[in-house]
PQR file with spaces between the fields and no chain letter, atoms N, CA, C, O and H, PARSE charges and radii, in Angstrom:
ATOM       1  N    MET     1      38.865  107.497  105.862 -0.4000 1.5000
ATOM       2  CA   MET     1      38.867  106.148  105.312 -0.0000 2.0000
ATOM       3  C    MET     1      40.211  105.455  105.539  0.5500 1.7000
ATOM       4  O    MET     1      40.259  104.281  105.907 -0.5500 1.4000
ATOM       5  N    LYS     2      41.317  106.204  105.312 -0.4000 1.5000
ATOM       6  CA   LYS     2      42.640  105.608  105.502 -0.0000 2.0000
ATOM       7  C    LYS     2      42.867  105.217  106.949  0.5500 1.7000
ATOM       8  O    LYS     2      43.474  104.183  107.229 -0.5500 1.4000
ATOM       9  H    LYS     2      41.279  107.157  105.013  0.4000 1.0000
ATOM      10  N    LEU     3      42.383  106.040  107.872 -0.4000 1.5000
ATOM      11  CA   LEU     3      42.557  105.753  109.293 -0.0000 2.0000
ATOM      12  C    LEU     3      41.845  104.463  109.673  0.5500 1.7000
ATOM      13  O    LEU     3      42.374  103.674  110.456 -0.5500 1.4000
ATOM      14  H    LEU     3      41.891  106.880  107.645  0.4000 1.0000
ATOM      15  N    ILE     4      40.664  104.240  109.136 -0.4000 1.5000
ATOM      16  CA   ILE     4      39.918  103.006  109.423 -0.0000 2.0000
ATOM      17  C    ILE     4      40.693  101.795  108.905  0.5500 1.7000
ATOM      18  O    ILE     4      40.806  100.787  109.602 -0.5500 1.4000
ATOM      19  H    ILE     4      40.235  104.881  108.500  0.4000 1.0000
ATOM      20  N    CYS     5      41.227  101.890  107.686 -0.4000 1.5000
ATOM      21  CA   CYS     5      41.994  100.777  107.117 -0.0000 2.0000
ATOM      22  C    CYS     5      43.237  100.488  107.946  0.5500 1.7000
ATOM      23  O    CYS     5      43.577   99.328  108.178 -0.5500 1.4000
ATOM      24  H    CYS     5      41.136  102.710  107.120  0.4000 1.0000
ATOM      25  N    ILE     6      43.909  101.531  108.387 -0.4000 1.5000
ATOM      26  CA   ILE     6      45.110  101.349  109.203 -0.0000 2.0000
ATOM      27  C    ILE     6      44.749  100.685  110.527  0.5500 1.7000
ATOM      28  O    ILE     6      45.474   99.811  111.001 -0.5500 1.4000
ATOM      29  H    ILE     6      43.633  102.474  108.199  0.4000 1.0000
ATOM      30  N    ASN     7      43.639  101.091  111.121 -0.4000 1.5000
ATOM      31  CA   ASN     7      43.210  100.474  112.384 -0.0000 2.0000
ATOM      32  C    ASN     7      42.924   98.991  112.204  0.5500 1.7000
ATOM      33  O    ASN     7      43.309   98.178  113.044 -0.5500 1.4000
ATOM      34  H    ASN     7      43.049  101.801  110.736  0.4000 1.0000
ATOM      35  N    TYR     8      42.243   98.626  111.102 -0.4000 1.5000
ATOM      36  CA   TYR     8      41.984   97.207  110.842 -0.0000 2.0000
ATOM      37  C    TYR     8      43.276   96.432  110.647  0.5500 1.7000
ATOM      38  O    TYR     8      43.413   95.311  111.136 -0.5500 1.4000
ATOM      39  H    TYR     8      41.930   99.286  110.419  0.4000 1.0000
ATOM      40  N    LEU     9      44.219   97.028  109.936 -0.4000 1.5000
ATOM      41  CA   LEU     9      45.508   96.375  109.713 -0.0000 2.0000
ATOM      42  C    LEU     9      46.243   96.174  111.031  0.5500 1.7000
ATOM      43  O    LEU     9      46.788   95.098  111.281 -0.5500 1.4000
ATOM      44  H    LEU     9      44.107   97.939  109.539  0.4000 1.0000
ATOM      45  N    ILE    10      46.261   97.185  111.862 -0.4000 1.5000
ATOM      46  CA   ILE    10      46.925   97.076  113.178 -0.0000 2.0000
ATOM      47  C    ILE    10      46.283   95.963  114.000  0.5500 1.7000
ATOM      48  O    ILE    10      46.987   95.155  114.606 -0.5500 1.4000
ATOM      49  H    ILE    10      45.819   98.059  111.659  0.4000 1.0000
ATOM      50  N    HIS    11      44.967   95.915  114.025 -0.4000 1.5000
ATOM      51  CA   HIS    11      44.280   94.867  114.788 -0.0000 2.0000
ATOM      52  C    HIS    11      44.577   93.479  114.226  0.5500 1.7000
ATOM      53  O    HIS    11      44.755   92.528  114.987 -0.5500 1.4000
ATOM      54  H    HIS    11      44.395   96.571  113.533  0.4000 1.0000
ATOM      55  N    ALA    12      44.633   93.358  112.894 -0.4000 1.5000
ATOM      56  CA   ALA    12      44.947   92.065  112.279 -0.0000 2.0000
ATOM      57  C    ALA    12      46.359   91.622  112.661  0.5500 1.7000
ATOM      58  O    ALA    12      46.581   90.451  112.973 -0.5500 1.4000
ATOM      59  H    ALA    12      44.489   94.131  112.276  0.4000 1.0000
ATOM      60  N    LEU    13      47.303   92.545  112.639 -0.4000 1.5000
ATOM      61  CA   LEU    13      48.677   92.201  113.015 -0.0000 2.0000
ATOM      62  C    LEU    13      48.766   91.829  114.493  0.5500 1.7000
ATOM      63  O    LEU    13      49.490   90.902  114.854 -0.5500 1.4000
ATOM      64  H    LEU    13      47.123   93.496  112.386  0.4000 1.0000
ATOM      65  N    LEU    14      48.047   92.533  115.338 -0.4000 1.5000
ATOM      66  CA   LEU    14      48.055   92.201  116.761 -0.0000 2.0000
ATOM      67  C    LEU    14      47.482   90.811  117.009  0.5500 1.7000
ATOM      68  O    LEU    14      47.963   90.083  117.877 -0.5500 1.4000
ATOM      69  H    LEU    14      47.459   93.286  115.045  0.4000 1.0000
ATOM      70  N    ILE    15      46.461   90.445  116.251 -0.4000 1.5000
ATOM      71  CA   ILE    15      45.888   89.100  116.378 -0.0000 2.0000
ATOM      72  C    ILE    15      46.941   88.057  116.013  0.5500 1.7000
ATOM      73  O    ILE    15      47.080   87.046  116.701 -0.5500 1.4000
ATOM      74  H    ILE    15      46.070   91.037  115.545  0.4000 1.0000
ATOM      75  N    LEU    16      47.686   88.301  114.928 -0.4000 1.5000
ATOM      76  CA   LEU    16      48.728   87.355  114.531 -0.0000 2.0000
ATOM      77  C    LEU    16      49.786   87.216  115.622  0.5500 1.7000
ATOM      78  O    LEU    16      50.188   86.105  115.968 -0.5500 1.4000
ATOM      79  H    LEU    16      47.573   89.123  114.369  0.4000 1.0000
ATOM      80  N    TYR    17      50.232   88.345  116.157 -0.4000 1.5000
ATOM      81  CA   TYR    17      51.270   88.293  117.192 -0.0000 2.0000
ATOM      82  C    TYR    17      50.742   87.652  118.469  0.5500 1.7000
ATOM      83  O    TYR    17      51.438   86.848  119.089 -0.5500 1.4000
ATOM      84  H    TYR    17      49.905   89.247  115.876  0.4000 1.0000
ATOM      85  N    ASP    18      49.526   87.997  118.867 -0.4000 1.5000
ATOM      86  CA   ASP    18      48.962   87.433  120.091 -0.0000 2.0000
ATOM      87  C    ASP    18      48.727   85.933  119.969  0.5500 1.7000
ATOM      88  O    ASP    18      48.789   85.210  120.963 -0.5500 1.4000
ATOM      89  H    ASP    18      48.961   88.650  118.364  0.4000 1.0000
ATOM      90  N    ALA    19      48.460   85.468  118.763 -0.4000 1.5000
ATOM      91  CA   ALA    19      48.198   84.050  118.551 -0.0000 2.0000
ATOM      92  C    ALA    19      49.476   83.215  118.638  0.5500 1.7000
ATOM      93  O    ALA    19      49.420   81.988  118.725 -0.5500 1.4000
ATOM      94  H    ALA    19      48.410   86.056  117.955  0.4000 1.0000
ATOM      95  N    GLY    20      50.619   83.888  118.614 -0.4000 1.5000
ATOM      96  CA   GLY    20      51.879   83.152  118.672 -0.0000 2.0000
ATOM      97  C    GLY    20      52.228   82.489  117.360  0.5500 1.7000
ATOM      98  O    GLY    20      53.026   81.552  117.331 -0.5500 1.4000
ATOM      99  H    GLY    20      50.664   84.884  118.543  0.4000 1.0000
ATOM     100  N    ASP    21      51.642   82.961  116.274 -0.4000 1.5000
ATOM     101  CA   ASP    21      51.889   82.362  114.961 -0.0000 2.0000
ATOM     102  C    ASP    21      53.099   82.989  114.276  0.5500 1.7000
ATOM     103  O    ASP    21      53.003   83.448  113.138 -0.5500 1.4000
ATOM     104  H    ASP    21      50.993   83.722  116.298  0.4000 1.0000
ATOM     105  N    TYR    22      54.206   83.009  114.949 -0.4000 1.5000
ATOM     106  CA   TYR    22      55.425   83.550  114.368 -0.0000 2.0000
ATOM     107  C    TYR    22      56.226   82.395  113.770  0.5500 1.7000
ATOM     108  O    TYR    22      56.122   81.257  114.227 -0.5500 1.4000
ATOM     109  H    TYR    22      54.284   82.637  115.874  0.4000 1.0000
ATOM     110  N    ASP    23      57.019   82.693  112.754 -0.4000 1.5000
ATOM     111  CA   ASP    23      57.847   81.648  112.164 -0.0000 2.0000
ATOM     112  C    ASP    23      59.313   82.066  112.059  0.5500 1.7000
ATOM     113  O    ASP    23      60.122   81.383  111.432 -0.5500 1.4000
ATOM     114  H    ASP    23      57.103   83.617  112.383  0.4000 1.0000
ATOM     115  N    VAL    24      59.642   83.200  112.685 -0.4000 1.5000
ATOM     116  CA   VAL    24      61.025   83.693  112.690 -0.0000 2.0000
ATOM     117  C    VAL    24      61.340   84.180  114.096  0.5500 1.7000
ATOM     118  O    VAL    24      60.541   84.881  114.716 -0.5500 1.4000
ATOM     119  H    VAL    24      58.985   83.755  113.195  0.4000 1.0000
ATOM     120  N    ILE    25      62.503   83.804  114.586 -0.4000 1.5000
ATOM     121  CA   ILE    25      62.999   84.348  115.846 -0.0000 2.0000
ATOM     122  C    ILE    25      64.353   84.984  115.555  0.5500 1.7000
ATOM     123  O    ILE    25      65.278   84.315  115.093 -0.5500 1.4000
ATOM     124  H    ILE    25      63.152   83.235  114.082  0.4000 1.0000
ATOM     125  N    ILE    26      64.459   86.272  115.829 -0.4000 1.5000
ATOM     126  CA   ILE    26      65.725   86.987  115.666 -0.0000 2.0000
ATOM     127  C    ILE    26      66.326   87.136  117.051  0.5500 1.7000
ATOM     128  O    ILE    26      65.710   87.713  117.946 -0.5500 1.4000
ATOM     129  H    ILE    26      63.708   86.815  116.205  0.4000 1.0000
ATOM     130  N    LYS    27      67.542   86.609  117.225 -0.4000 1.5000
ATOM     131  CA   LYS    27      68.209   86.660  118.520 -0.0000 2.0000
ATOM     132  C    LYS    27      69.385   87.614  118.440  0.5500 1.7000
ATOM     133  O    LYS    27      70.159   87.587  117.482 -0.5500 1.4000
ATOM     134  H    LYS    27      68.043   86.139  116.498  0.4000 1.0000
ATOM     135  N    ALA    28      69.513   88.455  119.453 -0.4000 1.5000
ATOM     136  CA   ALA    28      70.667   89.338  119.595 -0.0000 2.0000
ATOM     137  C    ALA    28      71.020   89.360  121.078  0.5500 1.7000
ATOM     138  O    ALA    28      70.340   90.003  121.878 -0.5500 1.4000
ATOM     139  H    ALA    28      68.885   88.477  120.231  0.4000 1.0000
ATOM     140  N    GLY    29      72.080   88.659  121.432 -0.4000 1.5000
ATOM     141  CA   GLY    29      72.437   88.534  122.841 -0.0000 2.0000
ATOM     142  C    GLY    29      71.338   87.794  123.578  0.5500 1.7000
ATOM     143  O    GLY    29      70.978   86.677  123.207 -0.5500 1.4000
ATOM     144  H    GLY    29      72.633   88.137  120.782  0.4000 1.0000
ATOM     145  N    GLU    30      70.803   88.414  124.623 -0.4000 1.5000
ATOM     146  CA   GLU    30      69.728   87.806  125.407 -0.0000 2.0000
ATOM     147  C    GLU    30      68.341   88.150  124.852  0.5500 1.7000
ATOM     148  O    GLU    30      67.335   87.612  125.314 -0.5500 1.4000
ATOM     149  H    GLU    30      71.096   89.322  124.924  0.4000 1.0000
ATOM     150  N    THR    31      68.291   89.038  123.870 -0.4000 1.5000
ATOM     151  CA   THR    31      67.017   89.499  123.326 -0.0000 2.0000
ATOM     152  C    THR    31      66.537   88.585  122.215  0.5500 1.7000
ATOM     153  O    THR    31      67.302   88.218  121.323 -0.5500 1.4000
ATOM     154  H    THR    31      69.108   89.476  123.495  0.4000 1.0000
ATOM     155  N    LYS    32      65.263   88.220  122.276 -0.4000 1.5000
ATOM     156  CA   LYS    32      64.633   87.420  121.225 -0.0000 2.0000
ATOM     157  C    LYS    32      63.436   88.202  120.694  0.5500 1.7000
ATOM     158  O    LYS    32      62.585   88.651  121.462 -0.5500 1.4000
ATOM     159  H    LYS    32      64.642   88.518  123.000  0.4000 1.0000
ATOM     160  N    ILE    33      63.382   88.358  119.376 -0.4000 1.5000
ATOM     161  CA   ILE    33      62.267   89.048  118.741 -0.0000 2.0000
ATOM     162  C    ILE    33      61.546   88.046  117.853  0.5500 1.7000
ATOM     163  O    ILE    33      62.121   87.508  116.907 -0.5500 1.4000
ATOM     164  H    ILE    33      64.073   87.993  118.753  0.4000 1.0000
ATOM     165  N    GLN    34      60.289   87.805  118.168 -0.4000 1.5000
ATOM     166  CA   GLN    34      59.491   86.878  117.375 -0.0000 2.0000
ATOM     167  C    GLN    34      58.794   87.677  116.279  0.5500 1.7000
ATOM     168  O    GLN    34      58.256   88.755  116.531 -0.5500 1.4000
ATOM     169  H    GLN    34      59.822   88.241  118.936  0.4000 1.0000
ATOM     170  N    ASN    35      58.809   87.140  115.060 -0.4000 1.5000
ATOM     171  CA   ASN    35      58.220   87.869  113.954 -0.0000 2.0000
ATOM     172  C    ASN    35      57.601   86.908  112.954  0.5500 1.7000
ATOM     173  O    ASN    35      57.726   85.689  113.069 -0.5500 1.4000
ATOM     174  H    ASN    35      59.246   86.264  114.855  0.4000 1.0000
ATOM     175  N    ILE    36      56.945   87.476  111.993 -0.4000 1.5000
ATOM     176  CA   ILE    36      56.285   86.718  110.941 -0.0000 2.0000
ATOM     177  C    ILE    36      57.027   87.000  109.648  0.5500 1.7000
ATOM     178  O    ILE    36      57.179   88.159  109.262 -0.5500 1.4000
ATOM     179  H    ILE    36      56.844   88.466  111.899  0.4000 1.0000
ATOM     180  N    SER    37      57.489   85.961  108.978 -0.4000 1.5000
ATOM     181  CA   SER    37      58.368   86.134  107.824 -0.0000 2.0000
ATOM     182  C    SER    37      57.741   86.954  106.701  0.5500 1.7000
ATOM     183  O    SER    37      58.446   87.714  106.038 -0.5500 1.4000
ATOM     184  H    SER    37      57.366   85.020  109.291  0.4000 1.0000
ATOM     185  N    CYS    38      56.443   86.823  106.471 -0.4000 1.5000
ATOM     186  CA   CYS    38      55.825   87.592  105.381 -0.0000 2.0000
ATOM     187  C    CYS    38      55.879   89.090  105.671  0.5500 1.7000
ATOM     188  O    CYS    38      55.985   89.892  104.743 -0.5500 1.4000
ATOM     189  H    CYS    38      55.869   86.205  107.010  0.4000 1.0000
ATOM     190  N    ILE    39      55.807   89.478  106.940 -0.4000 1.5000
ATOM     191  CA   ILE    39      55.911   90.894  107.296 -0.0000 2.0000
ATOM     192  C    ILE    39      57.343   91.371  107.095  0.5500 1.7000
ATOM     193  O    ILE    39      57.569   92.467  106.581 -0.5500 1.4000
ATOM     194  H    ILE    39      55.721   88.827  107.694  0.4000 1.0000
ATOM     195  N    LEU    40      58.307   90.552  107.500 -0.4000 1.5000
ATOM     196  CA   LEU    40      59.703   90.923  107.293 -0.0000 2.0000
ATOM     197  C    LEU    40      60.011   91.083  105.806  0.5500 1.7000
ATOM     198  O    LEU    40      60.667   92.045  105.406 -0.5500 1.4000
ATOM     199  H    LEU    40      58.123   89.662  107.918  0.4000 1.0000
ATOM     200  N    ARG    41      59.539   90.145  104.991 -0.4000 1.5000
ATOM     201  CA   ARG    41      59.783   90.219  103.541 -0.0000 2.0000
ATOM     202  C    ARG    41      59.130   91.456  102.930  0.5500 1.7000
ATOM     203  O    ARG    41      59.691   92.072  102.025 -0.5500 1.4000
ATOM     204  H    ARG    41      59.006   89.364  105.316  0.4000 1.0000
ATOM     205  N    ALA    42      57.961   91.816  103.415 -0.4000 1.5000
ATOM     206  CA   ALA    42      57.253   92.975  102.868 -0.0000 2.0000
ATOM     207  C    ALA    42      57.935   94.284  103.237  0.5500 1.7000
ATOM     208  O    ALA    42      57.850   95.259  102.490 -0.5500 1.4000
ATOM     209  H    ALA    42      57.504   91.315  104.151  0.4000 1.0000
ATOM     210  N    ARG    43      58.607   94.315  104.379 -0.4000 1.5000
ATOM     211  CA   ARG    43      59.184   95.566  104.869 -0.0000 2.0000
ATOM     212  C    ARG    43      60.679   95.718  104.620  0.5500 1.7000
ATOM     213  O    ARG    43      61.212   96.817  104.771 -0.5500 1.4000
ATOM     214  H    ARG    43      58.676   93.523  104.986  0.4000 1.0000
ATOM     215  N    SER    44      61.366   94.649  104.245 -0.4000 1.5000
ATOM     216  CA   SER    44      62.816   94.745  104.085 -0.0000 2.0000
ATOM     217  C    SER    44      63.306   93.840  102.962  0.5500 1.7000
ATOM     218  O    SER    44      63.000   92.648  102.947 -0.5500 1.4000
ATOM     219  H    SER    44      60.933   93.756  104.123  0.4000 1.0000
ATOM     220  N    PRO    45      64.067   94.400  102.021 -0.5600 1.5000
ATOM     221  CA   PRO    45      64.600   93.572  100.935  0.2800 2.0000
ATOM     222  C    PRO    45      65.586   92.516  101.444  0.5500 1.7000
ATOM     223  O    PRO    45      65.838   91.524  100.760 -0.5500 1.4000
ATOM     224  N    SER    46      66.133   92.723  102.618 -0.4000 1.5000
ATOM     225  CA   SER    46      67.090   91.765  103.176 -0.0000 2.0000
ATOM     226  C    SER    46      66.450   90.419  103.456  0.5500 1.7000
ATOM     227  O    SER    46      67.146   89.404  103.491 -0.5500 1.4000
ATOM     228  H    SER    46      65.928   93.529  103.173  0.4000 1.0000
ATOM     229  N    PHE    47      65.147   90.386  103.656 -0.4000 1.5000
ATOM     230  CA   PHE    47      64.452   89.150  104.009 -0.0000 2.0000
ATOM     231  C    PHE    47      63.739   88.518  102.818  0.5500 1.7000
ATOM     232  O    PHE    47      63.077   87.492  102.980 -0.5500 1.4000
ATOM     233  H    PHE    47      64.581   91.210  103.628  0.4000 1.0000
ATOM     234  N    LYS    48      63.855   89.099  101.633 -0.4000 1.5000
ATOM     235  CA   LYS    48      63.129   88.573  100.470 -0.0000 2.0000
ATOM     236  C    LYS    48      63.716   87.271   99.945  0.5500 1.7000
ATOM     237  O    LYS    48      62.975   86.373   99.545 -0.5500 1.4000
ATOM     238  H    LYS    48      64.393   89.931  101.501  0.4000 1.0000
ATOM     239  N    ASP    49      65.019   87.162   99.944 -0.4000 1.5000
ATOM     240  CA   ASP    49      65.665   85.975   99.384 -0.0000 2.0000
ATOM     241  C    ASP    49      66.597   85.346  100.406  0.5500 1.7000
ATOM     242  O    ASP    49      67.163   86.028  101.261 -0.5500 1.4000
ATOM     243  H    ASP    49      65.621   87.891  100.269  0.4000 1.0000
ATOM     244  N    GLU    50      66.741   84.053  100.300 -0.4000 1.5000
ATOM     245  CA   GLU    50      67.693   83.341  101.136 -0.0000 2.0000
ATOM     246  C    GLU    50      69.101   83.655  100.640  0.5500 1.7000
ATOM     247  O    GLU    50      69.364   83.634   99.438 -0.5500 1.4000
ATOM     248  H    GLU    50      66.281   83.500   99.606  0.4000 1.0000
ATOM     249  N    VAL    51      69.987   83.940  101.557 -0.4000 1.5000
ATOM     250  CA   VAL    51      71.371   84.237  101.194 -0.0000 2.0000
ATOM     251  C    VAL    51      72.154   82.930  101.198  0.5500 1.7000
ATOM     252  O    VAL    51      72.181   82.214  102.199 -0.5500 1.4000
ATOM     253  H    VAL    51      69.774   83.957  102.534  0.4000 1.0000
ATOM     254  N    LYS    52      72.779   82.631  100.089 -0.4000 1.5000
ATOM     255  CA   LYS    52      73.597   81.424   99.988 -0.0000 2.0000
ATOM     256  C    LYS    52      75.054   81.828  100.171  0.5500 1.7000
ATOM     257  O    LYS    52      75.659   82.445   99.294 -0.5500 1.4000
ATOM     258  H    LYS    52      72.757   83.212   99.275  0.4000 1.0000
ATOM     259  N    LEU    53      75.602   81.470  101.319 -0.4000 1.5000
ATOM     260  CA   LEU    53      76.976   81.873  101.631 -0.0000 2.0000
ATOM     261  C    LEU    53      77.988   81.265  100.671  0.5500 1.7000
ATOM     262  O    LEU    53      79.052   81.844  100.451 -0.5500 1.4000
ATOM     263  H    LEU    53      75.111   80.969  102.032  0.4000 1.0000
ATOM     264  N    THR    54      77.678   80.117  100.101 -0.4000 1.5000
ATOM     265  CA   THR    54      78.625   79.491   99.178 -0.0000 2.0000
ATOM     266  C    THR    54      78.780   80.294   97.893  0.5500 1.7000
ATOM     267  O    THR    54      79.741   80.105   97.148 -0.5500 1.4000
ATOM     268  H    THR    54      76.813   79.647  100.280  0.4000 1.0000
ATOM     269  N    GLU    55      77.828   81.195   97.635 -0.4000 1.5000
ATOM     270  CA   GLU    55      77.887   82.012   96.430 -0.0000 2.0000
ATOM     271  C    GLU    55      78.384   83.429   96.704  0.5500 1.7000
ATOM     272  O    GLU    55      78.386   84.268   95.803 -0.5500 1.4000
ATOM     273  H    GLU    55      77.047   81.349   98.241  0.4000 1.0000
ATOM     274  N    GLN    56      78.805   83.702   97.943 -0.4000 1.5000
ATOM     275  CA   GLN    56      79.250   85.042   98.326 -0.0000 2.0000
ATOM     276  C    GLN    56      80.771   85.120   98.342  0.5500 1.7000
ATOM     277  O    GLN    56      81.453   84.132   98.615 -0.5500 1.4000
ATOM     278  H    GLN    56      78.802   83.021   98.674  0.4000 1.0000
ATOM     279  N    PRO    57      81.297   86.317   98.043 -0.5600 1.5000
ATOM     280  CA   PRO    57      82.755   86.494   98.137  0.2800 2.0000
ATOM     281  C    PRO    57      83.231   86.321   99.584  0.5500 1.7000
ATOM     282  O    PRO    57      82.501   86.635  100.524 -0.5500 1.4000
ATOM     283  N    CYS    58      84.431   85.830   99.748 -0.4000 1.5000
ATOM     284  CA   CYS    58      84.994   85.604  101.092 -0.0000 2.0000
ATOM     285  C    CYS    58      84.983   86.881  101.928  0.5500 1.7000
ATOM     286  O    CYS    58      84.758   86.833  103.137 -0.5500 1.4000
ATOM     287  H    CYS    58      85.023   85.574   98.984  0.4000 1.0000
ATOM     288  N    GLU    59      85.226   88.019  101.285 -0.4000 1.5000
ATOM     289  CA   GLU    59      85.251   89.294  102.006 -0.0000 2.0000
ATOM     290  C    GLU    59      83.890   89.597  102.638  0.5500 1.7000
ATOM     291  O    GLU    59      83.822   90.091  103.763 -0.5500 1.4000
ATOM     292  H    GLU    59      85.409   88.057  100.303  0.4000 1.0000
ATOM     293  N    ASP    60      82.810   89.301  101.914 -0.4000 1.5000
ATOM     294  CA   ASP    60      81.465   89.543  102.439 -0.0000 2.0000
ATOM     295  C    ASP    60      81.141   88.610  103.597  0.5500 1.7000
ATOM     296  O    ASP    60      80.500   89.014  104.567 -0.5500 1.4000
ATOM     297  H    ASP    60      82.865   88.899  101.000  0.4000 1.0000
ATOM     298  N    ILE    61      81.582   87.371  103.495 -0.4000 1.5000
ATOM     299  CA   ILE    61      81.357   86.410  104.588 -0.0000 2.0000
ATOM     300  C    ILE    61      82.117   86.855  105.836  0.5500 1.7000
ATOM     301  O    ILE    61      81.596   86.770  106.948 -0.5500 1.4000
ATOM     302  H    ILE    61      82.103   87.043  102.707  0.4000 1.0000
ATOM     303  N    LEU    62      83.337   87.324  105.649 -0.4000 1.5000
ATOM     304  CA   LEU    62      84.122   87.814  106.780 -0.0000 2.0000
ATOM     305  C    LEU    62      83.441   89.014  107.427  0.5500 1.7000
ATOM     306  O    LEU    62      83.378   89.095  108.654 -0.5500 1.4000
ATOM     307  H    LEU    62      83.759   87.393  104.745  0.4000 1.0000
ATOM     308  N    LYS    63      82.929   89.949  106.625 -0.4000 1.5000
ATOM     309  CA   LYS    63      82.206   91.106  107.164 -0.0000 2.0000
ATOM     310  C    LYS    63      80.984   90.663  107.959  0.5500 1.7000
ATOM     311  O    LYS    63      80.702   91.200  109.031 -0.5500 1.4000
ATOM     312  H    LYS    63      82.980   89.883  105.629  0.4000 1.0000
ATOM     313  N    LEU    64      80.262   89.683  107.430 -0.4000 1.5000
ATOM     314  CA   LEU    64      79.090   89.160  108.123 -0.0000 2.0000
ATOM     315  C    LEU    64      79.470   88.566  109.475  0.5500 1.7000
ATOM     316  O    LEU    64      78.789   88.798  110.474 -0.5500 1.4000
ATOM     317  H    LEU    64      80.490   89.247  106.560  0.4000 1.0000
ATOM     318  N    LEU    65      80.540   87.812  109.503 -0.4000 1.5000
ATOM     319  CA   LEU    65      80.996   87.209  110.762 -0.0000 2.0000
ATOM     320  C    LEU    65      81.432   88.269  111.767  0.5500 1.7000
ATOM     321  O    LEU    65      81.150   88.151  112.960 -0.5500 1.4000
ATOM     322  H    LEU    65      81.094   87.623  108.692  0.4000 1.0000
ATOM     323  N    ILE    66      82.112   89.295  111.291 -0.4000 1.5000
ATOM     324  CA   ILE    66      82.559   90.373  112.192 -0.0000 2.0000
ATOM     325  C    ILE    66      81.356   91.098  112.788  0.5500 1.7000
ATOM     326  O    ILE    66      81.307   91.334  113.995 -0.5500 1.4000
ATOM     327  H    ILE    66      82.341   89.391  110.323  0.4000 1.0000
ATOM     328  N    VAL    67      80.384   91.452  111.942 -0.4000 1.5000
ATOM     329  CA   VAL    67      79.194   92.156  112.422 -0.0000 2.0000
ATOM     330  C    VAL    67      78.391   91.281  113.373  0.5500 1.7000
ATOM     331  O    VAL    67      77.924   91.762  114.405 -0.5500 1.4000
ATOM     332  H    VAL    67      80.424   91.260  110.961  0.4000 1.0000
ATOM     333  N    SER    68      78.225   90.009  113.043 -0.4000 1.5000
ATOM     334  CA   SER    68      77.456   89.125  113.927 -0.0000 2.0000
ATOM     335  C    SER    68      78.152   88.964  115.280  0.5500 1.7000
ATOM     336  O    SER    68      77.492   88.833  116.311 -0.5500 1.4000
ATOM     337  H    SER    68      78.604   89.618  112.205  0.4000 1.0000
ATOM     338  N    ASN    69      79.469   88.974  115.271 -0.4000 1.5000
ATOM     339  CA   ASN    69      80.221   88.916  116.527 -0.0000 2.0000
ATOM     340  C    ASN    69      80.026   90.193  117.339  0.5500 1.7000
ATOM     341  O    ASN    69      79.832   90.134  118.554 -0.5500 1.4000
ATOM     342  H    ASN    69      80.005   89.081  114.433  0.4000 1.0000
ATOM     343  N    GLU    70      80.076   91.334  116.681 -0.4000 1.5000
ATOM     344  CA   GLU    70      79.881   92.615  117.362 -0.0000 2.0000
ATOM     345  C    GLU    70      78.489   92.722  117.968  0.5500 1.7000
ATOM     346  O    GLU    70      78.312   93.336  119.020 -0.5500 1.4000
ATOM     347  H    GLU    70      80.233   91.382  115.695  0.4000 1.0000
ATOM     348  N    LEU    71      77.496   92.122  117.302 -0.4000 1.5000
ATOM     349  CA   LEU    71      76.124   92.134  117.795 -0.0000 2.0000
ATOM     350  C    LEU    71      75.847   91.013  118.794  0.5500 1.7000
ATOM     351  O    LEU    71      74.727   90.865  119.282 -0.5500 1.4000
ATOM     352  H    LEU    71      77.641   91.623  116.447  0.4000 1.0000
ATOM     353  N    LEU    72      76.880   90.229  119.089 -0.4000 1.5000
ATOM     354  CA   LEU    72      76.776   89.110  120.036 -0.0000 2.0000
ATOM     355  C    LEU    72      75.763   88.057  119.581  0.5500 1.7000
ATOM     356  O    LEU    72      75.104   87.427  120.407 -0.5500 1.4000
ATOM     357  H    LEU    72      77.790   90.349  118.692  0.4000 1.0000
ATOM     358  N    LEU    73      75.643   87.871  118.269 -0.4000 1.5000
ATOM     359  CA   LEU    73      74.740   86.845  117.754 -0.0000 2.0000
ATOM     360  C    LEU    73      75.364   85.478  118.007  0.5500 1.7000
ATOM     361  O    LEU    73      76.554   85.275  117.765 -0.5500 1.4000
ATOM     362  H    LEU    73      76.178   88.383  117.597  0.4000 1.0000
ATOM     363  N    GLU    74      74.571   84.562  118.487 -0.4000 1.5000
ATOM     364  CA   GLU    74      75.056   83.232  118.804 -0.0000 2.0000
ATOM     365  C    GLU    74      74.979   82.292  117.615  0.5500 1.7000
ATOM     366  O    GLU    74      75.721   81.313  117.534 -0.5500 1.4000
ATOM     367  H    GLU    74      73.605   84.727  118.684  0.4000 1.0000
ATOM     368  N    GLU    75      74.067   82.597  116.685 -0.4000 1.5000
ATOM     369  CA   GLU    75      73.817   81.653  115.609 -0.0000 2.0000
ATOM     370  C    GLU    75      73.317   82.395  114.388  0.5500 1.7000
ATOM     371  O    GLU    75      72.506   83.315  114.498 -0.5500 1.4000
ATOM     372  H    GLU    75      73.464   83.392  116.751  0.4000 1.0000
ATOM     373  N    LEU    76      73.802   81.996  113.227 -0.4000 1.5000
ATOM     374  CA   LEU    76      73.287   82.523  111.963 -0.0000 2.0000
ATOM     375  C    LEU    76      72.568   81.374  111.264  0.5500 1.7000
ATOM     376  O    LEU    76      73.177   80.354  110.941 -0.5500 1.4000
ATOM     377  H    LEU    76      74.460   81.249  113.138  0.4000 1.0000
ATOM     378  N    VAL    77      71.288   81.544  111.038 -0.4000 1.5000
ATOM     379  CA   VAL    77      70.496   80.482  110.433 -0.0000 2.0000
ATOM     380  C    VAL    77      69.906   80.984  109.137  0.5500 1.7000
ATOM     381  O    VAL    77      69.196   80.246  108.455 -0.5500 1.4000
ATOM     382  H    VAL    77      70.793   82.373  111.301  0.4000 1.0000
């Protein structure tokens, strides 16, 4: 029974991706990963809430900038 449910879920996700109904693009250098925000939120706490940089300590913002530079990210949105 679980295998059947997993197969249906996989097919549903493939339909979403094939339809081009993505609402998030993650860029790292030349690589672009298209994704669906509800899936990201469900799988990672990092995507659950919007991060407000004005409410973050300067040290955390500096760390974010250093890491984004190391990953060759062109833009933080």
